[in-house]
C-alpha positions as CSV (number, residue, x, y, z in Angstrom):
1,M,193.9,173.6,37.4
2,S,195.1,170.6,38.6
3,S,192.7,167.5,37.9
4,D,193.2,166.6,41.8
5,A,191.7,170.0,42.9
6,P,188.3,169.8,44.7
7,S,185.3,170.8,42.3
8,L,183.3,173.6,44.2
9,K,179.6,173.4,43.1
10,Q,176.7,175.4,44.7
11,E,172.9,174.7,43.9
12,L,171.1,177.8,42.9
13,Y,167.7,176.3,43.6
14,A,166.9,174.0,47.0
15,K,165.8,170.7,46.1
16,R,162.2,170.7,47.2
17,E,161.1,168.7,50.3
18,T,157.7,166.8,50.0
19,I,155.6,168.2,52.9
20,H,153.3,166.1,54.9
21,P,150.8,168.2,56.6
22,R,149.5,166.6,59.8
23,A,145.8,166.3,60.3
24,V,144.5,169.0,62.3
25,T,140.6,169.5,64.0
26,G,139.3,172.6,65.7
27,L,137.1,175.4,64.8
28,F,139.1,176.7,61.8
29,A,139.6,173.1,60.6
30,R,135.9,172.8,60.5
31,L,135.3,175.9,58.8
32,R,137.7,174.8,56.0
33,V,136.2,171.7,55.6
34,T,133.0,173.3,55.2
35,A,134.1,175.6,52.7
36,V,135.2,172.7,50.8
37,L,132.3,170.8,50.7
38,A,130.2,173.9,49.8
39,L,132.3,174.9,47.1
40,L,133.1,171.5,45.4
41,G,129.2,170.7,46.1
42,L,128.3,173.6,43.9
43,Y,130.9,172.7,41.2
44,Y,129.8,169.2,40.7
45,F,126.0,169.8,41.2
46,I,124.9,172.9,39.4
47,P,125.6,171.6,35.7
48,W,122.9,168.7,36.7
49,I,120.2,171.4,37.6
50,Q,117.6,171.7,34.9
51,W,115.7,175.2,34.1
52,D,113.0,175.4,31.8
53,E,114.0,172.3,29.5
54,R,117.5,173.2,29.3
55,Q,120.5,173.1,31.8
56,A,120.4,176.0,34.3
57,I,123.9,177.2,33.7
58,L,125.2,176.7,30.6
59,F,127.8,178.5,28.3
60,D,126.9,177.7,24.9
61,L,129.8,179.1,22.5
62,P,128.7,177.8,19.3
63,A,125.3,179.4,19.9
64,R,126.6,182.5,21.7
65,K,124.1,182.0,24.3
66,F,125.1,182.2,28.1
67,Y,122.2,180.7,30.1
68,I,122.2,181.5,34.1
69,F,119.1,180.3,35.2
70,G,116.1,182.4,33.8
71,L,119.0,185.2,32.4
72,V,120.2,184.6,28.8
73,L,123.1,186.7,27.9
74,W,124.6,187.5,24.5
75,P,128.4,188.8,23.2
76,Q,127.2,191.9,23.4
77,D,126.4,191.7,27.1
78,F,130.0,191.1,27.9
79,I,130.1,194.8,29.7
80,Y,128.3,192.4,32.7
81,L,131.0,190.2,32.8
82,S,133.6,193.1,33.0
83,G,131.5,194.4,35.9
84,L,131.7,190.8,37.5
85,L,135.3,190.7,37.3
86,I,135.7,194.1,38.8
87,V,133.4,193.4,41.6
88,A,135.5,190.0,42.4
89,A,138.7,192.1,42.4
90,L,137.3,194.5,44.6
91,S,135.8,191.5,46.9
92,L,139.3,190.2,46.9
93,F,140.9,193.5,48.1
94,F,138.2,194.1,50.6
95,F,138.5,191.1,52.4
96,T,142.3,190.8,52.0
97,A,142.5,194.4,53.7
98,V,140.2,193.1,56.8
99,A,141.3,189.9,57.1
100,G,144.2,189.0,55.1
101,R,144.2,185.8,52.9
102,L,140.9,184.4,53.6
103,W,140.5,183.7,49.8
104,C,143.6,181.5,49.8
105,G,143.0,179.8,53.0
106,Y,139.3,178.9,52.6
107,A,138.0,179.5,48.8
108,C,140.9,179.3,46.3
109,P,140.6,176.4,43.9
110,Q,144.3,175.2,44.6
111,T,143.3,175.0,48.4
112,V,140.2,173.5,47.9
113,W,141.0,170.7,45.7
114,T,144.5,170.2,47.4
115,E,142.1,169.5,50.4
116,A,140.3,167.0,48.9
117,F,143.3,165.4,47.2
118,M,144.9,165.3,51.0
119,W,141.8,163.6,52.4
120,I,142.1,160.8,50.0
121,E,145.7,160.6,50.5
122,R,145.1,160.4,54.5
123,K,142.3,157.8,53.9
124,I,144.7,155.4,51.9
125,E,148.1,156.1,53.4
126,G,147.2,157.5,56.8
127,D,148.7,160.5,58.5
128,R,151.6,162.3,58.4
129,N,153.9,159.8,60.2
130,Q,152.6,156.8,58.6
131,R,153.0,158.8,55.0
132,I,156.5,159.5,55.9
133,K,157.3,155.8,56.7
134,L,155.6,154.9,53.4
135,D,157.8,157.2,51.3
136,K,160.7,155.9,53.1
137,A,160.2,152.4,52.6
138,P,161.5,150.2,49.8
139,L,159.4,149.6,47.0
140,R,157.4,146.4,47.8
141,H,154.4,145.3,47.1
142,K,152.3,147.0,49.7
143,K,153.8,150.5,48.5
144,I,153.1,149.6,45.1
145,W,149.7,148.8,45.9
146,T,149.0,151.8,48.3
147,K,150.7,154.2,45.9
148,V,148.7,152.7,42.6
149,L,145.2,152.7,44.5
150,K,146.1,156.5,45.8
151,H,146.8,157.8,42.3
152,S,144.0,155.9,40.6
153,I,141.5,157.5,42.9
154,W,143.3,160.6,42.2
155,I,143.2,160.3,38.4
156,L,139.2,159.4,38.5
157,F,138.5,162.1,40.4
158,S,140.6,164.6,38.0
159,L,138.8,163.4,35.2
160,W,135.0,163.6,37.0
161,T,136.7,167.4,37.5
162,G,137.4,167.6,33.8
163,Y,134.2,166.3,32.8
164,T,132.2,168.5,35.0
165,F,134.1,171.4,33.8
166,V,133.4,171.0,30.0
167,G,129.7,170.1,31.2
168,Y,129.4,174.0,31.9
169,F,129.9,174.3,28.0
170,T,128.2,171.1,26.5
171,P,124.9,170.2,28.1
172,I,126.5,167.7,30.8
173,I,123.9,164.9,30.0
174,E,124.5,165.1,26.2
175,L,128.4,165.0,27.1
176,G,128.1,161.9,29.2
177,S,126.3,160.4,26.3
178,K,129.0,161.3,23.9
179,L,131.8,159.9,26.4
180,L,130.0,156.6,26.5
181,T,129.8,156.4,23.1
182,M,133.2,157.9,22.3
183,S,131.6,160.3,20.4
184,T,133.1,163.3,21.7
185,G,134.5,166.2,19.6
186,P,138.4,167.0,19.8
187,W,137.9,170.2,21.6
188,E,135.6,168.3,24.3
189,T,138.1,165.6,24.6
190,F,140.8,168.1,24.9
191,W,139.2,170.0,27.9
192,V,138.4,166.9,29.4
193,F,141.7,165.6,29.4
194,F,143.6,168.9,29.9
195,Y,141.5,169.9,33.0
196,G,141.7,166.8,34.7
197,F,145.3,166.9,34.0
198,A,146.0,170.1,35.4
199,T,143.7,169.1,38.6
200,Y,145.7,166.2,39.2
201,G,149.2,167.9,38.7
202,N,148.4,171.0,40.9
203,A,146.4,169.2,43.8
204,G,148.3,166.1,43.9
205,W,151.9,166.7,42.7
206,M,152.7,170.5,42.9
207,R,150.2,171.6,45.8
208,E,152.2,174.5,48.1
209,Q,154.4,175.0,45.1
210,V,151.7,176.6,43.1
211,C,151.0,179.1,46.0
212,I,154.6,179.6,46.8
213,Y,156.1,180.2,43.2
214,M,153.4,180.4,40.5
215,C,150.4,182.2,42.3
216,P,151.0,185.9,41.7
217,Y,148.7,187.0,44.8
218,A,151.3,185.9,47.4
219,R,153.8,188.5,45.9
220,F,151.7,191.7,46.1
221,Q,149.6,191.0,49.0
222,S,151.8,193.1,51.2
223,A,150.4,195.9,49.4
224,M,146.9,195.2,50.6
225,F,147.9,194.7,54.2
226,D,148.6,197.5,57.3
227,R,148.8,197.5,60.5
228,N,145.0,196.9,61.1
229,T,144.8,193.7,58.8
230,L,143.9,190.5,60.7
231,I,146.7,188.1,60.1
232,I,148.0,184.7,61.8
233,S,150.5,186.0,64.3
234,Y,152.8,184.1,66.9
235,D,153.1,186.0,70.2
236,K,156.7,186.2,70.7
237,E,156.3,188.3,73.7
238,R,154.4,185.5,75.6
239,G,155.8,182.3,73.7
240,E,159.6,183.2,74.2
241,P,162.0,181.5,75.3
242,R,161.1,178.6,73.9
243,G,161.5,175.3,75.6
244,H,160.3,171.7,76.4
245,R,159.1,171.2,80.1
246,K,156.9,168.6,81.7
247,R,153.2,169.1,81.8
248,K,152.7,170.3,85.5
249,A,156.0,172.4,85.5
250,D,156.0,176.1,85.9
251,P,157.3,177.8,82.9
252,K,158.1,181.1,84.9
253,A,160.2,179.1,87.2
254,L,162.2,177.6,84.4
255,G,162.7,180.9,82.7
256,L,160.4,179.8,79.4
257,G,157.7,181.3,77.5
258,S,154.6,179.5,76.8
259,C,155.7,177.7,73.4
260,I,156.8,174.3,74.2
261,D,158.7,173.9,70.7
262,C,156.6,171.0,69.9
263,K,156.6,172.0,66.5
264,L,153.3,171.0,65.5
265,C,152.6,174.5,64.2
266,V,155.0,173.4,61.4
267,Q,153.7,169.8,60.7
268,V,150.1,171.1,59.9
269,C,151.0,173.5,57.8
270,P,150.5,172.9,54.3
271,T,153.1,174.9,53.1
272,G,155.7,173.9,55.5
273,I,156.3,177.1,56.9
274,D,157.3,177.9,60.8
275,I,154.7,180.8,61.6
276,R,156.8,181.5,64.7
277,D,159.4,183.2,62.4
278,G,156.7,186.1,61.4
279,L,154.6,186.7,58.7
280,Q,155.7,185.1,55.4
281,Y,154.2,185.3,52.0
282,Q,154.1,181.4,52.0
283,C,151.4,181.7,54.4
284,I,148.1,181.1,52.8
285,G,146.1,182.0,56.0
286,C,144.6,178.6,56.7
287,A,144.6,178.6,60.4
288,A,145.8,175.0,60.8
289,C,148.4,176.3,63.1
290,V,146.0,178.4,65.3
291,D,143.9,175.0,66.0
292,V,146.6,172.8,66.7
293,C,148.7,175.5,68.8
294,D,145.2,176.1,71.1
295,Q,145.2,172.0,71.5
296,V,148.5,172.0,73.1
297,M,147.8,175.2,75.1
298,E,144.5,173.4,76.5
299,K,146.5,170.2,77.3
300,L,148.9,172.5,79.3
301,D,146.2,174.5,81.1
302,Y,147.5,177.4,79.2
303,P,145.6,180.3,77.9
304,K,145.0,179.9,74.3
305,G,146.1,182.3,71.4
306,L,149.7,182.0,71.8
307,V,149.0,181.8,67.6
308,R,145.9,183.7,66.6
309,Y,144.2,185.8,64.2
310,T,145.7,189.5,65.3
311,T,146.7,192.5,63.6
312,E,150.0,194.2,64.2
313,N,148.7,196.8,66.3
314,A,147.5,194.6,68.8
315,M,150.5,192.7,69.0
316,E,152.4,195.8,70.1
317,H,149.4,196.6,72.4
318,G,147.7,199.1,70.3
319,E,144.4,199.5,69.2
320,T,143.1,197.8,66.0
321,K,140.7,199.8,63.6
322,L,139.0,197.2,61.6
323,I,136.9,200.2,60.1
324,R,139.2,202.8,58.6
325,P,139.6,204.7,55.1
326,R,140.9,202.0,53.1
327,V,138.2,199.5,54.2
328,I,135.4,202.0,53.8
329,F,136.5,202.9,50.3
330,Y,136.8,199.3,49.3
331,A,133.4,198.5,50.6
332,L,131.5,201.7,49.0
333,L,132.9,200.9,45.4
334,L,132.2,197.6,46.0
335,L,128.8,198.4,46.6
336,V,128.0,200.8,44.2
337,I,129.6,198.7,41.1
338,A,127.7,195.8,42.5
339,G,124.2,197.6,42.8
340,L,125.0,199.3,39.3
341,L,125.9,195.7,37.9
342,V,122.5,194.4,39.4
343,F,120.5,197.4,37.8
344,G,121.9,196.7,34.6
345,L,121.1,193.5,34.6
346,V,117.4,193.9,36.0
347,N,116.6,196.6,33.6
348,R,118.4,195.4,30.5
349,S,116.6,195.4,27.3
350,P,115.5,192.3,25.6
351,V,116.6,194.0,22.5
352,G,119.2,196.2,21.3
353,I,119.7,198.6,18.5
354,D,122.7,200.0,16.9
355,I,122.9,202.9,14.6
356,I,125.6,203.5,11.8
357,R,125.4,206.2,9.1
358,D,126.0,205.7,5.5
359,R,129.5,207.0,4.9
360,N,129.2,207.1,1.5
361,V,127.1,210.3,1.5
362,L,126.1,212.6,4.1
363,Y,122.6,213.4,2.3
364,R,120.9,213.5,-0.9
365,I,117.8,215.2,-2.6
366,T,115.1,213.1,-3.7
367,D,113.5,214.1,-7.0
368,E,110.4,215.5,-4.5
369,G,112.8,217.8,-3.0
370,L,113.5,216.1,0.1
371,V,116.5,215.6,2.1
372,E,117.2,211.9,2.8
373,N,119.8,210.7,5.1
374,I,120.4,207.0,4.9
375,Y,121.4,204.5,8.0
376,N,122.0,201.1,8.6
377,L,120.3,199.5,11.6
378,K,121.5,196.7,13.1
379,I,118.6,194.9,15.4
380,L,119.5,192.3,18.1
381,N,117.0,190.0,19.3
382,K,118.3,188.9,22.8
383,Q,115.2,186.6,23.5
384,E,114.9,182.9,22.9
385,H,112.0,183.2,20.3
386,D,111.9,185.3,17.0
387,H,110.0,188.8,16.9
388,E,109.0,191.2,14.5
389,Y,109.7,194.5,15.4
390,R,107.9,198.1,14.6
391,V,111.0,200.7,13.8
392,E,109.9,204.5,14.5
393,V,112.0,207.8,14.0
394,S,111.3,210.7,16.3
395,G,113.3,213.8,17.1
396,I,111.7,216.5,14.3
397,D,108.4,217.1,12.8
398,G,107.6,216.1,9.8
399,L,110.1,212.9,9.6
400,Q,109.3,210.1,7.5
401,L,111.0,206.6,7.3
402,R,111.7,204.3,4.6
403,L,112.7,200.8,5.4
404,D,113.7,198.4,2.7
405,K,112.2,195.3,4.3
406,L,110.6,194.1,7.6
407,A,112.1,194.1,10.7
408,V,112.0,190.2,11.5
409,V,114.7,189.1,13.8
410,K,115.3,185.3,14.8
411,A,116.2,184.6,18.3
412,G,119.8,185.4,19.3
413,Q,120.6,186.8,15.9
414,V,121.2,190.0,14.3
415,A,119.3,191.9,11.7
416,E,120.7,194.6,9.3
417,L,118.1,197.0,7.5
418,S,118.8,200.0,5.4
419,A,116.6,202.8,6.6
420,G,116.1,206.0,5.0
421,V,114.9,209.1,6.8
422,L,113.4,212.1,5.0
423,I,112.4,215.2,5.7
424,D,111.0,218.4,4.0
425,P,114.0,221.0,4.4
426,V,111.5,223.7,4.8
427,L,110.9,222.0,8.4
428,M,114.4,222.0,9.4
429,T,115.8,225.1,11.2
430,K,119.3,224.1,11.8
431,P,121.7,222.4,9.2
432,S,121.7,219.1,12.0
433,A,119.3,218.0,14.5
434,D,119.5,214.7,16.9
435,I,116.9,211.9,16.1
436,S,115.9,208.8,17.9
437,F,115.3,205.3,16.3
438,T,113.0,203.2,18.2
439,V,112.2,199.5,17.7
440,T,109.4,197.9,19.5
441,A,108.1,194.1,19.4
442,L,104.8,193.6,17.8
443,E,104.0,191.0,19.8
444,D,105.0,192.8,23.2
445,E,104.9,196.6,23.4
446,S,106.9,196.3,26.7
447,I,109.9,195.0,24.5
448,T,111.4,198.2,23.2
449,S,114.9,199.9,22.7
450,Q,116.1,203.4,21.5
451,S,119.1,204.7,20.2
452,E,120.1,208.3,18.8
453,A,121.5,209.3,15.6
454,R,122.5,212.6,14.0
455,F,120.6,213.8,10.8
456,I,122.1,216.4,8.3
457,K,120.8,218.7,5.6
458,P,122.1,221.1,3.3
459,R,123.6,224.3,4.5
């Protein structure tokens, strides 16, 4: 090929264009601000709440204790964490089926922290046009100072976020003292800076790229949508054809629809899409375009709702059915599992017992002619103070219990005991039978638990 031939190059990926969302006011903007304040307020405030001379919510990994106000959970209680994750997933399915991406628009951590970072950015650099002008300006003293100030506040806010995150695992007051004296452990230091860096990178730099490219929810949301799901839509029938016009002009006389092509709906969108192109996976359902379009319609004295929450059926003049089999199924399943989770927590026994047969021998005959089965008992004390337990066995008349030591279990610990169960073979009519071990706290008879085992005798 001649060296004079033109080289053909094609970019495989479009270069990212910085999005500068315009500030917007309105009903949905107020709801978004309320959600941000409530969620961030809870996140930053909860670790400082004290309960019975300890932190109210604390996940003490070294001690394997998980404090949630008056509830103390142990690693053996992870079944409740599984139930909580199932409830969270079903809630996401339910609300998505009813009203689209409510989670993404109002409660997702990426959205919440990005809103906070953009608020800081607006206070320092100004609204959309001022930020665009500043980015295009040459690198002079004012621009450097403004950018340094913004990023300094972002970094401080991110580090505070990382500190609060670690405060859920190390008592936050103790963690603060360690940070002041530079005596934090390696893992505490790592997670403060790692979580702070992740917050700064995701909410300050990546923003919409997390939603568009990294979040899997954007890809499978269509599987949870149907024609009755509330989504943000542009009314093409009413809005087209688009066109500019004077405020008092009659759009019908000009052959125009209600859309004046002001592009404000694009300017307020945090992911930079044009909602007039139809439903797109990049739309996070924040409804900023609804607020700004309603304001434009109000100024022109047009009916609101050119961009609105609606359904595909409603857009085609059909009937919207918010209560439908899918929604009923999600709701019932959610109620059942949430109910079982609450019931399990309320009725959770403060002591657990696990029975394991001695696998070396099924049974043995004692010198007295009794049949003995050996069991290994593991007794878990789920409370915050020590207990001494009484162990009993039942299920067959004439059973005798032999323990190698007292069942004294420290708070949050597991005690292992070897127990021998004996019986006169004459009293057993079958070669095997079910028996029950019961442990009861001597100080409080209400603290008790039971577990089943199998007793075997010679045939």
